[in-house]
N, C-alpha and C positions, 0 to 999 in steps of 0.2 A: 561150568567150573569158575567162570570169571565173576558171575553174579554173587555167589557166596563170599568170594574174596572182597568184592566191593562193599558188601554189607558189613563184613568184619572190619574193613578199613574205616567205614563211616562210623561204626560203633566205637572204634578206638579214638577217632577224632572227637566224637561226642564226649568220651571220657576225659580226653585232654581239655576240652572246653570247660567241662564241669570242674576239673581241677583248677583251671585258670579262674573261674568264677568264685570257687571256694577261697583261693588265695586272695582275690580282690576283696571279698567279704571280710576275711580275717584282717586285712590291712585297714579297711574302713572301721572295723570294730576296735582295732588297736588304736587308731587315731581318736575315736570317741572315748576310749578308756583313758588315754593320755590327757584329753581335755577335762574329763571328769576329775582326774587326779589333780590337775592344776587348779581347778575350781575348788576342790575340797581343801587344798592347801591354803586357798584364799579365804576359807570359811564360808563359801557360798553353797557348798554341797557336801553332805556328810558322808555318803557312801556310794559306791559304784557296783555294778552288777558283777556277780561272781563268775558268770559264764564267760565274760570278756577276759577275765584273768586266766581262766582255763584255756581259752583260745590262744592268748598270748604265750602261755606256757607250752602249748603244743607247737606253736610257730617257733619258739626258742629251741625246742628239742629237734625240730626238723632242720633248723639252721645249724645247730651243733653237729648233727649227723652229716649234713652236706659238707661242712668244713672238714670233718674227719675223712670223708671220702675224697674230697678235693686235695688233701695233703698228699695222697698217694698217686693221684693222677695229674697233678699240676705239671706243666712243662718245666724242664730243667734249663732251658735256654733263657738267659737273662734278657736277651733282646725281645723275645716273644712275651715274657712277663712284663716288661716295661711297656710294650705296645698295648697289651690288654689293660694295664693300669691307666694308660693315657686315654683309652677308649672309655673307661669308667669315669674319668675326669671330664671328658667331653660330654658324657651323658648326664653329668650332674649327680652321680652316685658316689658318695664319699663314705666309705666304710673301712673297717680294719681288715687288711689283707683281702682285697676283693677277688684276686685271682683264685685263691683257694675255694672261696664260696662259689665262684663262677663255674669252675670245673666240677665241683661237687654237685651243683645243680644240673649240669649237663649229664653227668653219669647217672644221677638219680632219676632224672626225667626220662632218659633213654630206657632205663631198667623198668620204670613204671609203665611206660607205654608197651614195652615188649611183654611184660607179664600180664598186662591188661588184655592184649590181643590173645595170648595163649589161654587166659581164663575164659574170655568170651567164646573162643573157638570150642573149648571143652564144654562150656555150659550150654551153648546152643546146639552142639553136636553137628556142626557144619562139616560136611565131607569135602575136604580140600586135598588136592594132590600135594606131594612133597614140594614140588617146584613153586606152587602157588603159596603154600605156607611159608616157605623160605623167603619168597619175594616180599610178602606182606610183613613178615617179621623184620626183615632188613629195612623196609621202608619205615616201619614204626620206630625202630631203633635210631635210624638216621634222623627222622623228624624230631625225636626227643633230644638227640645229641646236638643237632645244629639249630634247634628252635631258640635257645637262649642267644645264639649269635644273631639271628634275625631280629629278635626282640631288642637286643642291645643296639643294633644298627639303626632300627626304626626310632628308638628313643633318641639317639644321637642326632638323627636327621630332623626330628621334630624340635629338638632343643635348638639346633642351629638355625632353623627357620624362624623360631621366636626371637633369637638374638639378632638375626639379620633384619627382621621387621622393626625392631626397636632401636637398632644401633644408629640410624640417621637422626632420630629424635634426640638420642643421648648426646650425639656429637654437636648438634645445634645448641643444646642446653650448655654443653661445655664451652662452646664459643661465647655464648651470652654471659656465662659466669666469669670467664677469664677476662673478657673485655670490660666487665663491670668492676674489675679490680681485685677479684678473689685469686688466691693462690691456687696452684694445681691440686694440692691435697684437698683444700676446701671445695674446689669445683667438683672433684670426683665424689666427695662425700655428699654434696648437695644434689648431684645428678642421681646418685643411688637412692636418695630419699624421694626425689620427684618421680622417679620411674617405678616406684613401688606398686602403684595401682595399674599403670598401663602395661608394664612388662616386668613381671616379678622375677623371671629368670635373669635378665640383665641387671636388675636391681640387686639380686643376691650376689652376683659376681662382683659388683662394685662394693657391696658391703664386705665381702671377703677381702677385697683389696684394701679397704680402709682398715680392717682389723689387722691385716699384716703390717700395714704402715705403723699402726699404734704399737704393735709388738716389737718394733725396732728394726724390721728388715729394711734394706736399702730400697730406694724407689725404683731403681733399675730392675732389681730382682723381682720386685712385686709386679711391675708392669710386664715383664717376661712371663711370669706365672699366669697372669690373666690371659695372655695370648695363648699359652699352652692349654689352659683349661677350656677355652672356647674352640680351639682348633680351626679358626677361620682366618683366611688370608687378610681380609680387611682389618680385623682386630689386631693381628700381628703387625701389619703395616703401621697402624696408628700407634701401637705401643713402641715400635722402633722409632717413630717420629718424635714421640714424647721423650724417649730416652735421649735422643740426640739433641733435642731442644734444651733439655735440662742440663746436658753435659756442656754444650757450647754457650748457654746463656742467652739464646735468642728469644724472640717474643713468642709466647705460647699461643696467644690469641691469633696472631697472624698465621702461625703454622697450622693451627686447627682450621682456620678459614680456608687456607689453600687446600688442605686435605679434604675438607668438606666439599669444595668445588670439584676436586678430582673424583670423589666418590659419586657425586651426582652425574658427572660425565660418564663414568663407568657404568652406572645404573641405566642411564639412557641408552648406551651402546648395547647392554645386555637385552633391554626391552626391544630394541630394533632388531637384534639378532633373533630373538624369539619370534617376532613378527615376520621376519624374512623366512624362517623355517615353517611357518604355518601353512602356506599353500602346498608345500611338498607333503606335509603330514596329512592334509585334507585330501590329497590326490586319491589314495587308495580307498578310503571310505566313500568318496564320491563315485569312483568307478565301479566298486563292487556293491554298493548299497543304494545310492541315490539314482544312478543311471538306469539300472535294471527296473526299478519301480517306475521311473519316468517313462521308459520305453513300453512297459506293460500297460500303463494307463493311456498312453497316446496311440500305440499301435494295436492294443488289444481289441477294441471294437472293430477296427478295420479287418484284422485277421479273422475274427469270428464271422463277419459279414461275408468275406471271401470264401471261407470254408462252407458256409451255407449255400452260397451261389454255386460253387463247384460240386457240392453234393447233389443238388438238383440236376 
């Protein structure tokens, strides 16, 4: 009874992966269509494929349907809504009313996986007990409902890793620009331009910051917004430092240099902490994987020889 359940679960997983592949294909074709549209507006391309337009139309219908479902299932608590919106900002996803689309996608994906399992069970004629059917159906529904949460958390983690990797270079560039005589706004704009090739995520954040400054927002609010969008403690600390420096009129270059030295010290301490944890993490693989194989190689021939001697 367990084997058919596992087969049905694997088939449902394959269907989910096929859906993910189809969505990725639709996204790539949509980007190609957008590029063709821009090129046609420039007069370098006259027409685009009609199939891509149909795919974009299908994607638009799915999005509208997900938003309609999400309007009914979105949470009523404003705190939870704000938390999810902050998660979307940390993931770099900026869309209109993302909470509605997020919960619509959760409910829609859960329903698709559930109906896929039931359809596969009826199509294959698998003889499953009621308990097994209920268990697999529940797992499929839970996987579809909480799958977007896992995907969003992974996207936030990957984006934060990219920001952390490029942030020391951006800070060094800011120190060089400010000590060369540039103002803070000009330094932020120049850092965003220079980081475009090495770290596009951080460059986009600085670009948004410069656009907000041009729109007339105060520098303190713009810097706080950058800290909220990244969700990183190092960035929040730097933004607070810049706000205080701008408020009290102290030297920006000196403050950035002190903060850069503090960040390097903190980074060295984190590396030392990881190195100190490494022997403990290697203890269990060494005991359960390396030592048995080592004992087998060293003591195996002696044991075989002793068994032969005792056998005679």
